[in-house]
SEFIZA-3560 file (N, C-alpha, C; in Angstrom, 3 decimals):
REM SEFIZA-3560
<numar><xx>67.198</xx><yy>106.153</yy><zz>68.470</zz><atom>N</atom></numar>
<numar><xx>68.750</xx><yy>105.461</yy><zz>68.146</zz><atom>CA</atom></numar>
<numar><xx>69.537</xx><yy>105.137</yy><zz>68.442</zz><atom>C</atom></numar>
<numar><xx>70.594</xx><yy>103.763</yy><zz>68.992</zz><atom>N</atom></numar>
<numar><xx>71.711</xx><yy>103.558</yy><zz>69.516</zz><atom>CA</atom></numar>
<numar><xx>73.102</xx><yy>103.604</yy><zz>67.684</zz><atom>C</atom></numar>
<numar><xx>73.975</xx><yy>103.800</yy><zz>68.361</zz><atom>N</atom></numar>
<numar><xx>75.247</xx><yy>103.895</yy><zz>66.826</zz><atom>CA</atom></numar>
<numar><xx>75.971</xx><yy>103.941</yy><zz>66.829</zz><atom>C</atom></numar>
<numar><xx>76.864</xx><yy>102.797</yy><zz>66.598</zz><atom>N</atom></numar>
<numar><xx>78.152</xx><yy>102.480</yy><zz>66.468</zz><atom>CA</atom></numar>
<numar><xx>78.831</xx><yy>104.000</yy><zz>67.178</zz><atom>C</atom></numar>
<numar><xx>80.154</xx><yy>103.462</yy><zz>67.773</zz><atom>N</atom></numar>
<numar><xx>81.341</xx><yy>104.810</yy><zz>67.714</zz><atom>CA</atom></numar>
<numar><xx>82.267</xx><yy>104.890</yy><zz>66.391</zz><atom>C</atom></numar>
<numar><xx>82.522</xx><yy>106.146</yy><zz>65.964</zz><atom>N</atom></numar>
<numar><xx>82.823</xx><yy>105.485</yy><zz>64.431</zz><atom>CA</atom></numar>
<numar><xx>84.279</xx><yy>107.474</yy><zz>65.222</zz><atom>C</atom></numar>
<numar><xx>85.663</xx><yy>106.694</yy><zz>65.115</zz><atom>N</atom></numar>
<numar><xx>86.900</xx><yy>106.656</yy><zz>64.754</zz><atom>CA</atom></numar>
<numar><xx>86.652</xx><yy>107.968</yy><zz>63.217</zz><atom>C</atom></numar>
<numar><xx>87.290</xx><yy>109.032</yy><zz>64.149</zz><atom>N</atom></numar>
<numar><xx>87.318</xx><yy>109.658</yy><zz>63.305</zz><atom>CA</atom></numar>
<numar><xx>88.994</xx><yy>110.828</yy><zz>62.194</zz><atom>C</atom></numar>
<numar><xx>89.869</xx><yy>110.348</yy><zz>63.429</zz><atom>N</atom></numar>
<numar><xx>91.543</xx><yy>110.625</yy><zz>63.490</zz><atom>CA</atom></numar>
<numar><xx>91.812</xx><yy>110.060</yy><zz>64.850</zz><atom>C</atom></numar>
<numar><xx>93.501</xx><yy>109.959</yy><zz>64.686</zz><atom>N</atom></numar>
<numar><xx>94.054</xx><yy>108.702</yy><zz>65.338</zz><atom>CA</atom></numar>
<numar><xx>95.757</xx><yy>109.860</yy><zz>65.779</zz><atom>C</atom></numar>
<numar><xx>96.450</xx><yy>110.014</yy><zz>65.893</zz><atom>N</atom></numar>
<numar><xx>97.517</xx><yy>110.908</yy><zz>66.559</zz><atom>CA</atom></numar>
<numar><xx>98.166</xx><yy>110.370</yy><zz>67.855</zz><atom>C</atom></numar>
<numar><xx>98.962</xx><yy>110.183</yy><zz>67.595</zz><atom>N</atom></numar>
<numar><xx>100.094</xx><yy>109.794</yy><zz>65.880</zz><atom>CA</atom></numar>
<numar><xx>99.812</xx><yy>108.952</yy><zz>64.602</zz><atom>C</atom></numar>
<numar><xx>100.245</xx><yy>108.884</yy><zz>62.870</zz><atom>N</atom></numar>
<numar><xx>99.565</xx><yy>107.466</yy><zz>63.085</zz><atom>CA</atom></numar>
<numar><xx>100.900</xx><yy>107.464</yy><zz>62.587</zz><atom>C</atom></numar>
<numar><xx>102.013</xx><yy>106.562</yy><zz>63.195</zz><atom>N</atom></numar>
<numar><xx>102.883</xx><yy>106.437</yy><zz>63.305</zz><atom>CA</atom></numar>
<numar><xx>103.475</xx><yy>105.617</yy><zz>64.762</zz><atom>C</atom></numar>
<numar><xx>103.944</xx><yy>104.779</yy><zz>65.044</zz><atom>N</atom></numar>
<numar><xx>104.331</xx><yy>104.030</yy><zz>66.084</zz><atom>CA</atom></numar>
<numar><xx>105.873</xx><yy>103.434</yy><zz>65.808</zz><atom>C</atom></numar>
<numar><xx>106.844</xx><yy>102.717</yy><zz>67.005</zz><atom>N</atom></numar>
<numar><xx>107.401</xx><yy>101.811</yy><zz>67.347</zz><atom>CA</atom></numar>
<numar><xx>106.243</xx><yy>100.747</yy><zz>66.994</zz><atom>C</atom></numar>
<numar><xx>106.765</xx><yy>98.781</yy><zz>66.648</zz><atom>N</atom></numar>
<numar><xx>107.068</xx><yy>98.227</yy><zz>66.161</zz><atom>CA</atom></numar>
<numar><xx>106.498</xx><yy>97.018</yy><zz>68.025</zz><atom>C</atom></numar>
<numar><xx>107.403</xx><yy>98.055</yy><zz>68.581</zz><atom>N</atom></numar>
<numar><xx>107.774</xx><yy>97.395</yy><zz>69.729</zz><atom>CA</atom></numar>
<numar><xx>106.297</xx><yy>97.389</yy><zz>71.095</zz><atom>C</atom></numar>
<numar><xx>105.993</xx><yy>98.301</yy><zz>70.509</zz><atom>N</atom></numar>
<numar><xx>104.148</xx><yy>99.354</yy><zz>70.459</zz><atom>CA</atom></numar>
<numar><xx>104.374</xx><yy>100.020</yy><zz>71.884</zz><atom>C</atom></numar>
<numar><xx>103.944</xx><yy>100.124</yy><zz>72.746</zz><atom>N</atom></numar>
<numar><xx>103.935</xx><yy>101.408</yy><zz>74.200</zz><atom>CA</atom></numar>
<numar><xx>103.609</xx><yy>102.736</yy><zz>73.837</zz><atom>C</atom></numar>
<numar><xx>103.621</xx><yy>103.384</yy><zz>72.525</zz><atom>N</atom></numar>
<numar><xx>103.172</xx><yy>104.335</yy><zz>72.223</zz><atom>CA</atom></numar>
<numar><xx>101.626</xx><yy>105.323</yy><zz>72.800</zz><atom>C</atom></numar>
<numar><xx>101.681</xx><yy>106.662</yy><zz>73.205</zz><atom>N</atom></numar>
<numar><xx>100.665</xx><yy>106.928</yy><zz>73.831</zz><atom>CA</atom></numar>
<numar><xx>99.399</xx><yy>107.809</yy><zz>72.436</zz><atom>C</atom></numar>
<numar><xx>98.782</xx><yy>106.948</yy><zz>71.393</zz><atom>N</atom></numar>
<numar><xx>98.060</xx><yy>107.244</yy><zz>70.591</zz><atom>CA</atom></numar>
<numar><xx>96.463</xx><yy>108.342</yy><zz>71.082</zz><atom>C</atom></numar>
<numar><xx>96.182</xx><yy>109.258</yy><zz>70.247</zz><atom>N</atom></numar>
<numar><xx>95.452</xx><yy>109.516</yy><zz>71.319</zz><atom>CA</atom></numar>
<numar><xx>94.159</xx><yy>109.873</yy><zz>69.452</zz><atom>C</atom></numar>
<numar><xx>92.352</xx><yy>108.883</yy><zz>69.838</zz><atom>N</atom></numar>
<numar><xx>91.745</xx><yy>108.235</yy><zz>68.571</zz><atom>CA</atom></numar>
<numar><xx>90.641</xx><yy>109.706</yy><zz>68.824</zz><atom>C</atom></numar>
<numar><xx>89.910</xx><yy>110.202</yy><zz>68.309</zz><atom>N</atom></numar>
<numar><xx>89.092</xx><yy>110.782</yy><zz>68.114</zz><atom>CA</atom></numar>
<numar><xx>88.015</xx><yy>110.426</yy><zz>66.984</zz><atom>C</atom></numar>
<numar><xx>86.542</xx><yy>111.231</yy><zz>67.238</zz><atom>N</atom></numar>
<numar><xx>85.780</xx><yy>110.345</yy><zz>66.818</zz><atom>CA</atom></numar>
<numar><xx>84.631</xx><yy>111.370</yy><zz>67.681</zz><atom>C</atom></numar>
<numar><xx>83.673</xx><yy>109.826</yy><zz>67.824</zz><atom>N</atom></numar>
<numar><xx>81.795</xx><yy>109.629</yy><zz>68.771</zz><atom>CA</atom></numar>
<numar><xx>81.143</xx><yy>109.190</yy><zz>69.283</zz><atom>C</atom></numar>
<numar><xx>81.161</xx><yy>108.864</yy><zz>69.903</zz><atom>N</atom></numar>
<numar><xx>80.343</xx><yy>107.350</yy><zz>70.607</zz><atom>CA</atom></numar>
<numar><xx>81.468</xx><yy>107.262</yy><zz>71.521</zz><atom>C</atom></numar>
<numar><xx>81.961</xx><yy>107.555</yy><zz>72.097</zz><atom>N</atom></numar>
<numar><xx>82.825</xx><yy>106.648</yy><zz>73.291</zz><atom>CA</atom></numar>
<numar><xx>82.593</xx><yy>106.134</yy><zz>74.637</zz><atom>C</atom></numar>
<numar><xx>81.761</xx><yy>106.960</yy><zz>74.782</zz><atom>N</atom></numar>
<numar><xx>81.444</xx><yy>108.097</yy><zz>75.946</zz><atom>CA</atom></numar>
<numar><xx>81.368</xx><yy>105.586</yy><zz>76.819</zz><atom>C</atom></numar>
<numar><xx>80.588</xx><yy>104.855</yy><zz>76.751</zz><atom>N</atom></numar>
<numar><xx>80.803</xx><yy>103.745</yy><zz>76.655</zz><atom>CA</atom></numar>
<numar><xx>81.845</xx><yy>101.878</yy><zz>76.253</zz><atom>C</atom></numar>
<numar><xx>83.260</xx><yy>102.832</yy><zz>75.687</zz><atom>N</atom></numar>
<numar><xx>83.340</xx><yy>102.053</yy><zz>75.522</zz><atom>CA</atom></numar>
<numar><xx>84.318</xx><yy>100.729</yy><zz>75.790</zz><atom>C</atom></numar>
<numar><xx>84.294</xx><yy>100.363</yy><zz>75.727</zz><atom>N</atom></numar>
<numar><xx>85.087</xx><yy>98.885</yy><zz>76.013</zz><atom>CA</atom></numar>
<numar><xx>85.943</xx><yy>98.770</yy><zz>75.713</zz><atom>C</atom></numar>
<numar><xx>86.948</xx><yy>98.891</yy><zz>74.642</zz><atom>N</atom></numar>
<numar><xx>88.071</xx><yy>98.255</yy><zz>73.909</zz><atom>CA</atom></numar>
<numar><xx>88.179</xx><yy>99.036</yy><zz>72.767</zz><atom>C</atom></numar>
<numar><xx>89.526</xx><yy>98.313</yy><zz>72.621</zz><atom>N</atom></numar>
<numar><xx>90.254</xx><yy>98.963</yy><zz>71.776</zz><atom>CA</atom></numar>
<numar><xx>90.993</xx><yy>98.254</yy><zz>70.454</zz><atom>C</atom></numar>
<numar><xx>91.350</xx><yy>97.740</yy><zz>69.831</zz><atom>N</atom></numar>
<numar><xx>92.116</xx><yy>97.405</yy><zz>68.396</zz><atom>CA</atom></numar>
<numar><xx>93.169</xx><yy>97.713</yy><zz>67.839</zz><atom>C</atom></numar>
<numar><xx>94.241</xx><yy>97.208</yy><zz>67.660</zz><atom>N</atom></numar>
<numar><xx>94.731</xx><yy>98.566</yy><zz>66.817</zz><atom>CA</atom></numar>
<numar><xx>95.018</xx><yy>96.709</yy><zz>65.536</zz><atom>C</atom></numar>
<numar><xx>94.271</xx><yy>96.395</yy><zz>64.299</zz><atom>N</atom></numar>
<numar><xx>94.482</xx><yy>95.224</yy><zz>63.596</zz><atom>CA</atom></numar>
<numar><xx>93.387</xx><yy>93.646</yy><zz>64.738</zz><atom>C</atom></numar>
<numar><xx>92.980</xx><yy>94.165</yy><zz>65.528</zz><atom>N</atom></numar>
<numar><xx>92.757</xx><yy>92.658</yy><zz>66.107</zz><atom>CA</atom></numar>
<numar><xx>93.176</xx><yy>92.891</yy><zz>67.628</zz><atom>C</atom></numar>
<numar><xx>94.375</xx><yy>93.434</yy><zz>67.867</zz><atom>N</atom></numar>
<numar><xx>95.167</xx><yy>92.889</yy><zz>68.858</zz><atom>CA</atom></numar>
<numar><xx>94.055</xx><yy>94.023</yy><zz>69.563</zz><atom>C</atom></numar>
<numar><xx>94.039</xx><yy>93.646</yy><zz>70.822</zz><atom>N</atom></numar>
<numar><xx>93.677</xx><yy>94.747</yy><zz>72.778</zz><atom>CA</atom></numar>
<numar><xx>94.620</xx><yy>95.714</yy><zz>73.007</zz><atom>C</atom></numar>
<numar><xx>94.370</xx><yy>96.812</yy><zz>73.261</zz><atom>N</atom></numar>
<numar><xx>95.043</xx><yy>97.323</yy><zz>74.062</zz><atom>CA</atom></numar>
<numar><xx>95.209</xx><yy>98.003</yy><zz>74.904</zz><atom>C</atom></numar>
<numar><xx>94.897</xx><yy>98.787</yy><zz>76.071</zz><atom>N</atom></numar>
<numar><xx>95.219</xx><yy>99.596</yy><zz>77.045</zz><atom>CA</atom></numar>
<numar><xx>94.657</xx><yy>100.781</yy><zz>76.668</zz><atom>C</atom></numar>
<numar><xx>93.354</xx><yy>101.274</yy><zz>76.874</zz><atom>N</atom></numar>
<numar><xx>92.677</xx><yy>102.185</yy><zz>76.656</zz><atom>CA</atom></numar>
<numar><xx>91.483</xx><yy>102.948</yy><zz>77.990</zz><atom>C</atom></numar>
<numar><xx>91.623</xx><yy>104.356</yy><zz>77.901</zz><atom>N</atom></numar>
<numar><xx>90.972</xx><yy>105.393</yy><zz>79.077</zz><atom>CA</atom></numar>
<numar><xx>90.374</xx><yy>105.761</yy><zz>78.407</zz><atom>C</atom></numar>
<numar><xx>89.246</xx><yy>106.229</yy><zz>77.526</zz><atom>N</atom></numar>
<numar><xx>88.294</xx><yy>106.414</yy><zz>77.465</zz><atom>CA</atom></numar>
<numar><xx>88.350</xx><yy>107.565</yy><zz>78.402</zz><atom>C</atom></numar>
<numar><xx>88.540</xx><yy>109.365</yy><zz>77.708</zz><atom>N</atom></numar>
<numar><xx>88.825</xx><yy>110.411</yy><zz>78.003</zz><atom>CA</atom></numar>
<numar><xx>87.373</xx><yy>111.379</yy><zz>78.335</zz><atom>C</atom></numar>
<numar><xx>86.195</xx><yy>110.898</yy><zz>77.357</zz><atom>N</atom></numar>
<numar><xx>85.072</xx><yy>112.202</yy><zz>76.760</zz><atom>CA</atom></numar>
<numar><xx>84.527</xx><yy>110.964</yy><zz>75.961</zz><atom>C</atom></numar>
<numar><xx>83.100</xx><yy>111.151</yy><zz>75.435</zz><atom>N</atom></numar>
<numar><xx>82.736</xx><yy>110.618</yy><zz>73.934</zz><atom>CA</atom></numar>
<numar><xx>83.208</xx><yy>110.627</yy><zz>73.641</zz><atom>C</atom></numar>
<numar><xx>83.279</xx><yy>111.981</yy><zz>72.905</zz><atom>N</atom></numar>
<numar><xx>85.429</xx><yy>111.570</yy><zz>71.519</zz><atom>CA</atom></numar>
<numar><xx>86.289</xx><yy>111.846</yy><zz>71.592</zz><atom>C</atom></numar>
<numar><xx>86.956</xx><yy>110.975</yy><zz>72.873</zz><atom>N</atom></numar>
<numar><xx>88.343</xx><yy>110.665</yy><zz>73.460</zz><atom>CA</atom></numar>
<numar><xx>88.538</xx><yy>109.826</yy><zz>73.348</zz><atom>C</atom></numar>
<numar><xx>89.355</xx><yy>109.279</yy><zz>73.014</zz><atom>N</atom></numar>
<numar><xx>89.624</xx><yy>108.002</yy><zz>73.614</zz><atom>CA</atom></numar>
<numar><xx>91.572</xx><yy>108.125</yy><zz>74.163</zz><atom>C</atom></numar>
<numar><xx>92.217</xx><yy>107.315</yy><zz>75.238</zz><atom>N</atom></numar>
<numar><xx>93.673</xx><yy>107.719</yy><zz>75.293</zz><atom>CA</atom></numar>
<numar><xx>94.147</xx><yy>106.167</yy><zz>75.262</zz><atom>C</atom></numar>
<numar><xx>95.183</xx><yy>105.798</yy><zz>73.889</zz><atom>N</atom></numar>
<numar><xx>95.325</xx><yy>104.055</yy><zz>74.256</zz><atom>CA</atom></numar>
<numar><xx>96.846</xx><yy>103.371</yy><zz>74.404</zz><atom>C</atom></numar>
<numar><xx>97.638</xx><yy>102.928</yy><zz>74.402</zz><atom>N</atom></numar>
<numar><xx>98.595</xx><yy>102.311</yy><zz>74.512</zz><atom>CA</atom></numar>
<numar><xx>99.357</xx><yy>101.829</yy><zz>73.197</zz><atom>C</atom></numar>
<numar><xx>99.366</xx><yy>101.691</yy><zz>72.337</zz><atom>N</atom></numar>
<numar><xx>99.141</xx><yy>100.576</yy><zz>70.952</zz><atom>CA</atom></numar>
<numar><xx>100.391</xx><yy>99.700</yy><zz>71.952</zz><atom>C</atom></numar>
<numar><xx>99.951</xx><yy>98.847</yy><zz>70.855</zz><atom>N</atom></numar>
<numar><xx>100.383</xx><yy>96.766</yy><zz>71.194</zz><atom>CA</atom></numar>
<numar><xx>100.688</xx><yy>96.865</yy><zz>70.143</zz><atom>C</atom></numar>
<numar><xx>101.971</xx><yy>95.624</yy><zz>70.980</zz><atom>N</atom></numar>
<numar><xx>103.140</xx><yy>95.284</yy><zz>69.525</zz><atom>CA</atom></numar>
<numar><xx>102.764</xx><yy>95.559</yy><zz>67.967</zz><atom>C</atom></numar>
<numar><xx>102.593</xx><yy>95.751</yy><zz>67.030</zz><atom>N</atom></numar>
<numar><xx>102.683</xx><yy>95.084</yy><zz>65.812</zz><atom>CA</atom></numar>
<numar><xx>103.197</xx><yy>94.949</yy><zz>64.810</zz><atom>C</atom></numar>
<numar><xx>102.545</xx><yy>95.235</yy><zz>63.187</zz><atom>N</atom></numar>
<numar><xx>103.624</xx><yy>95.891</yy><zz>62.329</zz><atom>CA</atom></numar>
<numar><xx>102.171</xx><yy>96.109</yy><zz>61.552</zz><atom>C</atom></numar>
<numar><xx>103.619</xx><yy>96.745</yy><zz>60.600</zz><atom>N</atom></numar>
<numar><xx>102.296</xx><yy>97.446</yy><zz>58.780</zz><atom>CA</atom></numar>
<numar><xx>101.207</xx><yy>98.236</yy><zz>59.657</zz><atom>C</atom></numar>
<numar><xx>101.095</xx><yy>98.314</yy><zz>58.376</zz><atom>N</atom></numar>
<numar><xx>98.846</xx><yy>99.398</yy><zz>58.940</zz><atom>CA</atom></numar>
<numar><xx>97.932</xx><yy>98.651</yy><zz>59.228</zz><atom>C</atom></numar>
<numar><xx>97.408</xx><yy>99.717</yy><zz>60.440</zz><atom>N</atom></numar>
<numar><xx>96.000</xx><yy>97.773</yy><zz>60.868</zz><atom>CA</atom></numar>
<numar><xx>94.890</xx><yy>99.380</yy><zz>61.030</zz><atom>C</atom></numar>
<numar><xx>94.130</xx><yy>99.408</yy><zz>60.849</zz><atom>N</atom></numar>
<numar><xx>92.896</xx><yy>99.671</yy><zz>60.827</zz><atom>CA</atom></numar>
<numar><xx>92.524</xx><yy>100.253</yy><zz>62.354</zz><atom>C</atom></numar>
<numar><xx>92.347</xx><yy>100.916</yy><zz>63.344</zz><atom>N</atom></numar>
<numar><xx>91.850</xx><yy>101.343</yy><zz>64.670</zz><atom>CA</atom></numar>
<numar><xx>90.656</xx><yy>101.128</yy><zz>65.488</zz><atom>C</atom></numar>
<numar><xx>89.846</xx><yy>100.355</yy><zz>65.462</zz><atom>N</atom></numar>
<numar><xx>88.516</xx><yy>100.020</yy><zz>66.228</zz><atom>CA</atom></numar>
<numar><xx>88.116</xx><yy>100.133</yy><zz>67.320</zz><atom>C</atom></numar>
<numar><xx>86.834</xx><yy>101.139</yy><zz>67.450</zz><atom>N</atom></numar>
<numar><xx>86.429</xx><yy>101.434</yy><zz>69.154</zz><atom>CA</atom></numar>
<numar><xx>85.324</xx><yy>100.457</yy><zz>69.099</zz><atom>C</atom></numar>
<numar><xx>85.254</xx><yy>99.348</yy><zz>70.507</zz><atom>N</atom></numar>
<numar><xx>83.736</xx><yy>98.690</yy><zz>70.516</zz><atom>CA</atom></numar>
<numar><xx>83.481</xx><yy>99.468</yy><zz>71.792</zz><atom>C</atom></numar>
<numar><xx>81.907</xx><yy>99.081</yy><zz>71.578</zz><atom>N</atom></numar>
<numar><xx>81.254</xx><yy>99.574</yy><zz>72.271</zz><atom>CA</atom></numar>
<numar><xx>79.904</xx><yy>99.036</yy><zz>73.019</zz><atom>C</atom></numar>
<numar><xx>79.602</xx><yy>98.667</yy><zz>73.352</zz><atom>N</atom></numar>
<numar><xx>77.813</xx><yy>97.805</yy><zz>73.756</zz><atom>CA</atom></numar>
<numar><xx>76.870</xx><yy>97.882</yy><zz>72.261</zz><atom>C</atom></numar>
<numar><xx>77.521</xx><yy>98.968</yy><zz>72.171</zz><atom>N</atom></numar>
<numar><xx>76.267</xx><yy>99.656</yy><zz>70.550</zz><atom>CA</atom></numar>
<numar><xx>77.409</xx><yy>98.756</yy><zz>69.134</zz><atom>C</atom></numar>
<numar><xx>78.056</xx><yy>97.911</yy><zz>69.470</zz><atom>N</atom></numar>
<numar><xx>79.380</xx><yy>97.868</yy><zz>68.324</zz><atom>CA</atom></numar>
<numar><xx>80.420</xx><yy>98.582</yy><zz>67.833</zz><atom>C</atom></numar>
<numar><xx>80.760</xx><yy>97.699</yy><zz>66.930</zz><atom>N</atom></numar>
<numar><xx>83.189</xx><yy>98.332</yy><zz>66.599</zz><atom>CA</atom></numar>
<numar><xx>82.506</xx><yy>99.314</yy><zz>65.194</zz><atom>C</atom></numar>
<numar><xx>83.360</xx><yy>100.124</yy><zz>65.607</zz><atom>N</atom></numar>
<numar><xx>83.375</xx><yy>101.531</yy><zz>64.614</zz><atom>CA</atom></numar>
<numar><xx>84.476</xx><yy>100.335</yy><zz>63.480</zz><atom>C</atom></numar>
<numar><xx>83.433</xx><yy>101.103</yy><zz>62.265</zz><atom>N</atom></numar>
<numar><xx>83.828</xx><yy>100.769</yy><zz>60.460</zz><atom>CA</atom></numar>
<numar><xx>84.832</xx><yy>100.706</yy><zz>60.428</zz><atom>C</atom></numar>
<numar><xx>85.895</xx><yy>100.666</yy><zz>59.751</zz><atom>N</atom></numar>
<numar><xx>87.230</xx><yy>100.906</yy><zz>58.828</zz><atom>CA</atom></numar>
<numar><xx>87.057</xx><yy>102.258</yy><zz>57.933</zz><atom>C</atom></numar>
<numar><xx>88.354</xx><yy>102.882</yy><zz>58.128</zz><atom>N</atom></numar>
<numar><xx>88.101</xx><yy>103.629</yy><zz>57.104</zz><atom>CA</atom></numar>
<numar><xx>89.331</xx><yy>104.621</yy><zz>57.267</zz><atom>C</atom></numar>
<numar><xx>89.712</xx><yy>105.249</yy><zz>55.820</zz><atom>N</atom></numar>
<numar><xx>90.984</xx><yy>105.745</yy><zz>56.190</zz><atom>CA</atom></numar>
<numar><xx>91.961</xx><yy>106.102</yy><zz>57.398</zz><atom>C</atom></numar>
<numar><xx>90.538</xx><yy>106.804</yy><zz>58.189</zz><atom>N</atom></numar>
<numar><xx>90.651</xx><yy>107.615</yy><zz>59.628</zz><atom>CA</atom></numar>
<numar><xx>91.556</xx><yy>107.490</yy><zz>60.984</zz><atom>C</atom></numar>
<numar><xx>91.402</xx><yy>105.300</yy><zz>60.206</zz><atom>N</atom></numar>
<numar><xx>91.395</xx><yy>105.567</yy><zz>61.628</zz><atom>CA</atom></numar>
<numar><xx>92.887</xx><yy>104.206</yy><zz>61.556</zz><atom>C</atom></numar>
<numar><xx>93.630</xx><yy>104.913</yy><zz>60.669</zz><atom>N</atom></numar>
<numar><xx>95.047</xx><yy>103.702</yy><zz>60.145</zz><atom>CA</atom></numar>
<numar><xx>96.607</xx><yy>104.339</yy><zz>61.058</zz><atom>C</atom></numar>
<numar><xx>96.937</xx><yy>103.632</yy><zz>61.356</zz><atom>N</atom></numar>
<numar><xx>97.840</xx><yy>102.858</yy><zz>62.105</zz><atom>CA</atom></numar>
<numar><xx>99.448</xx><yy>102.518</yy><zz>61.853</zz><atom>C</atom></numar>
<numar><xx>100.262</xx><yy>103.453</yy><zz>61.442</zz><atom>N</atom></numar>
<numar><xx>101.137</xx><yy>102.352</yy><zz>60.891</zz><atom>CA</atom></numar>
<numar><xx>101.942</xx><yy>101.676</yy><zz>62.101</zz><atom>C</atom></numar>
<numar><xx>103.031</xx><yy>100.709</yy><zz>61.872</zz><atom>N</atom></numar>
<numar><xx>104.446</xx><yy>100.194</yy><zz>63.338</zz><atom>CA</atom></numar>
<numar><xx>105.631</xx><yy>101.067</yy><zz>62.494</zz><atom>C</atom></numar>
<numar><xx>106.086</xx><yy>100.693</yy><zz>62.820</zz><atom>N</atom></numar>
<numar><xx>107.704</xx><yy>101.343</yy><zz>62.158</zz><atom>CA</atom></numar>
<numar><xx>108.237</xx><yy>100.733</yy><zz>62.864</zz><atom>C</atom></numar>
<numar><xx>109.741</xx><yy>99.767</yy><zz>62.145</zz><atom>N</atom></numar>
<numar><xx>111.295</xx><yy>99.426</yy><zz>62.590</zz><atom>CA</atom></numar>
<numar><xx>110.305</xx><yy>98.070</yy><zz>62.701</zz><atom>C</atom></numar>
//
């Protein structure tokens, strides 16, 4: 059975509203990741392993959910995937 990815943590949890911050996303099911979104806005990302992705935050505002998409689906949102823009 193939399952959708799961995001368990985002670090750091805050970043500049202008974007450009390196953000480490941890969880599971990331090996075939095709996209990372910050509140629906695509981010440049690298899947380092099945459990870690490094992404560059796009410009944004407020608190958003960071989601990971794979051919198996998109991660569900939770408090663990939230990223807050400052400034």
